[in-house]
N, C-alpha and C positions, 0 to 999 in steps of 0.2 A: 667556471662561472655557471655553465648550464646545470651542473649537478647541484650547485648551491641553490639555484632557483628552484629545482625540483624539491630539494629538501625543505625549503621554506613553504612551498605550496602544500607539500605533504603534511608538514607540521601544523599549518593553519587549519586544514581540514580535520586532522586527527585530534588536535587539542580543542577544537570547537565541540567535539563530541563527548570525550570521556568525563571531564571534571564536572560532577553534578549531573551529567547526562542532559538529555533534552527534556523539557517539561512534559512532553507527550509520551515519554518512555513508559510510565506507569500504565497508561492505557494499553500499550502494546503487550506488556507482560500480563496484564489482567485478561486481555483477550486471548492470549496464548493459554492461560490457565483455564479460561472458560471453554475453549475449544477442546482441551484435553479432557475436561469433565463433561462435555456435551451440554453446557448451560446455554441454551438457545436465547434465553432472555438477555443475559449479559452480553452475548455475542451481538445481538441486534442493537443493544445500547451503544456498544463500542465501535460498531462498523462505520458510521459516518466519518468522513475524513476531517482531519484537523490541521492539515498542513505538515504533518510529520513525514519524514522520508520513508517510513515504513507503513504508511496508510494503507497500502495495498494488502497488508497481511491481515488485519482484523476483517476487512471486507472479504478476503479470500476464505478465511476460517468460517465466516458466517455462511457463505455460499456453499462451501464444502460440506458443512454440517447439514444444510438443506438437501443437498444431493444425496448424502448418505442416509438421511432419515426419511426423505420424502421423494419418491420416484416422480411425483408430479410437480417438482420444483419449477418455479417460473422460468421457462426457457428464455424469455426476453431479458431477464436480469442477468442470466448467465452469459448470454450472447453479448450484452452490453459491456460486461466486465471483460470478456475475452477481447472484444474489439478495442476497448479503451487501453487495455494493457497488452496489446498484441506484441509478441516477440519476447515477453518476459517468461521467466521460469515458472512463476505461479500461474500464468495463463496456460502454459503447457500442462502443468500439474492438474489444474481444475478441469481442463478439457478432457484429460485422460480419465479423471474420476467420473465426469459426466458420461463419457462414452461407455464406461463400464456399466453405469446405471442403465443406459439405453440398451446395451447388449443384454443385460439380465432380463429386461422387460421385452426384449425382441422388438424394439422400435427401430426396425432396420432402415426405414427411409430417413429418419433424422440422423441416425448413426452414419449412414452412407454419405450424407451431405456434409457432416462435420469432420469425418475422419481425415480427409485430405489436408486439413489444417494442422494435424499433428506433425511435429518435426521429427520426433524420435519415439515412435510408438513401440511399446513393449510387446512381447509375444502374445500375451492374452488379448491385447487390443487388435493386433493383426488378425487373430483368429475370429474375433467378433466381426471384423470387416469381411473376412471370408464368409462368415455365416450370412451377412447381409447380401453378399453377392450370390451365395447359394440360393437364398430366398427369391432372388430375381432370375434364377435359372441361367446364370452366366456360363455359357458353353465352354469357355476357355479355362475356367477356374480349376477343374479337377486335375488337369495336367500340370497346372502351375503349382498346386499345393502338394502334389505327389511326393516331392523331396522331403516334406515334413515327416512323412512316414518313417523315413530312415534317419533323420537328424534329431528329431525331438526326443529327449529323454525326460526331462522335467516337463510334464504336460499340463498346462493350465486347463481348468475346467472348460473354458471357452473353446479349446482346441478339440475336445473329444467329439462333438458333432461333425467337425470337419474331417477328422480321421475316419469316423464311422461312414461318412458319405463315400469315401474312397472304397471301403469294403462293399457297401451297398451297390455301388456302380461297377463293381468288379475291376477296379483300377489297381488293386493289389491281390496277389495270389495267396493261396493257403501257405505256400512256402514262405512268403514274405510276412504273413501274419505270425508264423512260428518264429521267424527271425526277429521280429519286434518283441515277442514274448521273451526270447532269450536275452535280447539286449537290455530289456527292462529288469530282468532278474539279475543280470550281471551288475547293474547299477543299483541294486537293492530297492527297486521300486516294485514291490510285490503286489500292492494294490493295483497299480497301473497294469502290471502284467496279467493279473486276474481279469481285469476288465477287457483287455485286448483278446485274451484267450476265449472269452465268451463270443467273439466274432468268428471263430473257426467254423468250418463246415460241420454239419451235424455229426457226420461219421468220425470226426476227429476231436470232438468236444471232450474235455476232461472234467472230472468231478470237481465241485467247488472247493474241496479241501485238498486236492491232490498237489497243487503248487505249494501249499503251506507245508504238507508233509515232506515234500522233496527238499524244501529250503530250510525248514526249522531244524530237522535232525537228519541231514543228508547221509551220514554214515549208517545209521539204522535203516534208513530207507533203502540204501543200496545193498545192505547185508540181507535184507528180507525180500528181495525182488522175486516175483514169481518166475518160474523157468521160462515161460512164454512171453516175457515182457516185450521182446523185440518183434512180436507179431503185429503190433499196431504202431502207428506213427506216434500217437500220444505216449505210449509206453517208452519208446526210444527217446523222445524229447524230454520226458521227465527224468530219465536216467542222465541225460546230458546236463540238465539243469542241476540235478543233485551233485554230479561230479564237479561242475563249475562252482557250486556253493561250498562244497567240502574243500576245494582247492584254496578258497579264500582263507581258511583257517589252517589247513593241513595239506599242502601240495603233495608231500610224499605219500600221505594216506590216500589222497585222491588218485595218485598214480598207481598205487598198489591195487586199488579197486578197479581202476580202468583196465589194468592187465587181466583181471579176471573176467572182464565183460567185452573186451574189444573184438573178439571173434564173432560176436553177434551184432556188431555195428557196421554200418557202411563205411567206405573209405572217407567220405566227407565228414561223417559223424566222428570218426576216429581223429581226424585232423582237428576238428573243432574242439574235442575234449582235450587233446594234447596242447592246443593253443591256449586254452583256459588254464590248464595246469602250469604251463610255462610262464604265462603272464603273472600269475600269483606267486610262483616261485621267484620270478625276477624281482618283484616288489619286496621280497624278503631276502634278496641278495643271495639266493641259493645257487651254488655252482652248477647244478644240473639244468638250470633254466635255459642256457644257450642250446644244449643238446635237445631238450624237449621242444624248443622253438623250431629247430631244424627238422625234427621228426614231424612237426605239425604241417610242414610244407607251405603251400600257398593258400591256406585257409583264410577266408576274409577276416579282417581284424578291425577293431575300433581304433581310433587315433591313439588313445591311451595305451592300448595293447601294442600297437605298432611301435610306439616310443619305447616301451619296455623291452621290446625285441632288440632294438639297437643297444639299449643300456646293458642288457644281458651279454651281448656280444662284446661290448667294450670292456666289461668286467672280466670276460674270458680272454681278452687280448686277441680276439678272432676278427681280424680286419676284413677278411673276405665276407664273413657273415655280417659285419657292419655295413659294407657296401650293398650287399643283397637286401638287407632290411631297409635301408634308406631308399633304395631304388624301387622297392615295392610299395612305398607309402603313396597315398593319394597325392596328386600334384600340389594342392594347397599346403599340405603338411610338409611335403618334401621341400618346398621353397622356404620354409622357416630357417632363420640363421643357424639355429642349433644343429639341424640335420645337414644343412649345407656345409657347415664346418666339419662335421664328423665324416661326411662323405669325402671332403677334400683330404682329411687325414687318412682315410682308408685308401684312397687312390695313391697318396704319397707312400704309404706303407707297402702297397702292392707294386710300386715302381712306376706308376703312371703320373709322372711329374707334371706334364702339361695339363692333363685332366684335373689334377689337384690344384694347380695354379688358377684355373678358370673358376673352380668352386670358391676359392678364397677371395678372388677379385670381386665376386658377386656380392659379398657381404662386407668387404673391408671399408674403412673410412668412417666408422660411426663410433660413438662413445658407449658401446655395449660390450658385454663379456665376450661373445663369440666374434664380434667384429674386431676387437683389439687383438684377440688371439690370431685371427686370420691375417691381420696386418703383420704380426710378428712372424708368421710362417712365410710371409712374402719378404721378409728382411727389413721391415719398417718398425719404428717405434711409434707409440701413440704421440701425436702432437695436437696441441690445442688449436682449434680453428681461429682464424683472424677475428679479433673482437669487433663486434658491430659498432658503428659510430654511436656516440652518446645521444640519448634522447633529448629532444629540445623542450623548451618551456611550452611551446604550443602543443606538442604531443602529450606532455604532462597534464595540460589543461583539459585536453580531450578526455583523458582518463578520469580526472577529477569530476568532470561534468557528466560522466556516463551513469545513468540511473542505477544500473545493476551493480556497479562498483560502489556507489553511495549506499545502496541497500546492504551490500555485503559488509561494508565497514561498520554500519550501524548494528547489524546483527552480531558481528564479532564483539562490539562494545557491550551488547546486552547478554553476552555469554551464550548466544544462540549459534554456536560454532557450526553445527551440522547444516543449519539453514544458510548461514553465511558462506560456507564452503560451496554449497550447491548454487547459490546466487552467483558467486564468483566464477565457478566453472561454466555455468550456463552463459554468462556474459562474455566469456572468452572464446566460445565456440566460433569457429569459422573466421577468426580475426587474422589480420595480416601480421607479419613479424614486427613491424614498428609498434603496433598497438600492444602486442604481447610484451615486447621489451620495455615499453613505457609502463605497462601495468606491473611488470616484475620489479622495475626500479622503484615505483611508487610503494608497492607492498614491502619491499626491503627497507625503505626509509621509515616506514611505519612499524617495523619490527614484526610484520606478519610473514614470517620467513617461509612457511609452508606454501603460501599462495604465490610468493615471489618465485620459488622454485617451480611450482606448477605452471606459472605463466612462461618462464624462461625455457622450460622443458619442451614447450610446444612449437618453438620457432623452427622454420623449415630451411631458410637460406641464410639469414643473419643470426649470429649467435653471440651470447655473452656468457661464457662459462663461469665467470665470477658471480653471476646471478643464478645460473643453473646449479652450480655447486657452491652455494653460500658457505662461508666459514665464520659464523658469528661466535660470540662468547669465547674468543681466543684467549682472553685473560684468565678464563676458568679452565679451558680445555688443554691448552698447551702445557701449562705447569703440571697438571695432573698426568698428562701423557708422559712428559719428561721424567717426573718423579717415579713413574712406574715402568720406565724404559719401554714405552709403547710407541709404535710408529704413529705419529700424529695423523698422517693421511688415513691410516686404518681406523683410528678412533672417529675421525670425521666421517669416513665412509660408512661406518656402522651406525653412527648417530643419524646421519641423513636418512638411512633406511628405516631406522626405528621411529623417529618422532618428527622428522622434517624440522627440527629445532623449535617445536612447540613446547614451552616449559610446562604447560598444564596438560599435556597430552596424557590420555588414559585409554588403554586398549580394552577390548571387550572382556579380556580375562583378568583385568586389574593391573596390568603393568603401567607404570607411571613415569612421567617426567621426560627430560631430554634423552635419557638412555633407556627409557622404558623398563625400569627395574621393578620386578614383582616384589610385593611386600615381604614375602618369605625369604626371597633372595637377599633383599636389603638387610633383613634381620640377621641372616646367616653371615653376610659379609661384615656387618657391624660388629657381630660377636667375634669374628676372627681378628678385627682391628682393636678389640678391647673397648669398644664404645658402649657406654652404659645408658640405660633408659630409652632404648630404641622404641620409636613408634612410627607407623606407616606415614604419618604426616611429614616426616623428614624428607620423603621422596619428592615432595612438592617444592622443596628448596633447591634451586639449580646447583648451588655449590655442593651440597651434600649428595645430590643425585649423581653429579659427575664424579665425585670422589668415590662413591660406592660402585658406580658402573665401571669406571676404569680399573678399580681394584679387582672387581670380578673378572674383567677382561684379562688382567695379569694372571689371576689364579687359574683360569681355564687354559690360558696359553701355556703356563708352566706344567699343568697337568696333562696336556695333550701334545707332547713332543715339541713344544714351542712352535707349533704349526698354525699359521693364521687361518687356514681353511677349516681345520678341525675346530679351532677356537670360535670361529664365526658360526659354524654349525651348532656348536655347544651353546653359544649365547642365545640362539633362537630356540633350540629344541632340547637342550640339556646335555651335559657332558657324557652321561652314560650312553645315550643314543649315538652321539658323535663317535664314540669308541666302537660301538657295535657295528657301525657302518663301514669300518675298515675291512680289509680282505686278508686272507691267509698269506698273501704275497704282497710285495710293494705295489702300490697303485699310483698311477699318474694323478696329480691333484685335480686336473680338469675332469678326469673320469670319475673320481670320487664325487666331485660336486654334481656332475650330471646324473649320477646314480643314487643320490640321496632319496630315500623312499617317500619323504613328505614333500608334497608339491610346494607348500609355503616355504619350507626351509631350503629346498633346492633353489628356488627363485631368489630367496634372500641371500644365500651365500654367493651366488653369481653376481648379484648387484653390489653387495658389499665389497667384493674383491675388485670389480670393475671401478666402483667409486674410489677405492683406495688408490688406484693408478692415477685417476684424474685429479684427485685432491693432491697427491704428491707432485704432480706436474704443476698445479697451481701454486702450491706452497713453497716448492723448492726449485721450480723452473726446469724440472726434468721429469721424464716419465720412466719409471723402472719397467722391467719386463714383467708382464702379467704371468707369462708361462713360468718364469723363474720364481715368482711369488707363490704360484700354485704348487710348484715343486713336486715332490713325491711323498705320498702318504706311506709311512712305514707299515710293514705287515703287522697284523694284530697279534698280540701276545696271548690271546685267549681270554683275557680279563674283560669283564663287562662292568667293573666297578667304575662309577663316576666320581664326582667331587662331593656328592651328598647334597647337591643344591639343585633346586628347580631352575627352569629356564626363565630369564627375565621377561620375555614377551616378544611381541612383534609390532610391526609398524602401523601407520594410520591410513585412513582412506586418502587416496591421491586425487 
């Protein structure tokens, strides 16, 4: 009865919106167009409210345009809007734009007064606030901001005066300046590295083009070094930067040149160079990476580098090195489930059963890749949590009356999905489980499946996995899976990751529909099926999209040892890459997944495989073993040929 009440309430609201739309819809769309073109006159005409649920948007666009065009915009109008719409996403957004304008104009007093009202300030706004505090001579600030020197890689313009202040006040040493230059060069931020290098002491300054020479053509730079390069700090540093840059493309070539220079480097510099070579070799899955990491010793490493140190040891089957690498990580990184699991596995392989059990217990009991694996190491299978009690009609009414939800639904109706998603996400922040579950139920009944999953995913104590792992379109998906002898749980697990069941989903690279099929892939599969007259518009039809997507899944599965891990990797990154990532020896499936070189694909494969277990539990009432599903990846046969097809694409914003 409760669910039927929810359905009726949902239908009443949703059906009141789409058919013919709201009479004020045209004004909203005209205002959006005017904002896009910067038409201030039309924005001003459309800004006055008319009673539309999205009235806040034309007014926001008008004020945003004023802030962008006119630094002297009327502060009272902005403050009145922020106060009237306090707590809304657009209030947060406009306040951020206003603060940026104030920061660029160095209006520190107004900025300092308004900044505390930001709920989620981005890094550039935090740095403007630091500048405001610097202008007031805040004595505690320099020590507070010193960690930025070591953590910031992408450095907003507003942060540069903050970092410069640390140098001017001698809160960072020349060694730490060089360390930042190295780190920025490792991250391919040459312009930022050049700017930081200009803050070095006079006796260590480098020429304006030296960094470019060392990074643009590192092999030539290293081959033409003067004999006395090691006589100066800058000479040695530029050699290290060139070695690190060469290693990115050619680790073996970098190592050969390192061997010709290492006798003129300090022990610390040798370790740094080897650590860089090992890191880049590991990302290319080179067998020498583990040995080179060992030779690098305890050189300081970035989090990314430390992660690849573990992966290199995993590929080598060197459990002692796995344990050493995880234990050397910074505490926050060490606590991540990924490394907790692998430390537990290393302890188990080394005969330390009790230490292993403690690691697994720390991450067990959650619906994630490494948590499910940890449970299995402890002798448990994945079990669905007890389903939360059904949401009531009162809870549904609260959702229906929530302004942010109403705005999100109207934005979805107007095909303003990006804005609708942000309204929805902002409205759900800091909500309790009952609100989240009611919101998930509401969105599910309206067919807004991605937001239903988004809401259900956020619950902390009460859970409903039938909402968190929705299985819509079963009349389309199950027959296609069955006809192609595919595991339905795997198809759903992949589709959840690809589109969150948004039929009109389109990725930044052009992948479309429920299964995020690329137009070229759709054409290739259609050709294999003998379908004539293909055009990319077919991908917008859910039936055709699912047919082409599941056919492609079957093709890559058959072409890749019938192994779902390889096929999942291939679906995201292409069959050729999935094959190249194999090893010369059989490899545990979890090790293969962990050592995928592409961050997106590595995360994707883990989530698809974990999703598969959960969907199977929901659809069949039992959870298979994830470790068994991961299985063993057969040794590479040396072939790099794929299926001749591009990858379909990747998922949407969550």
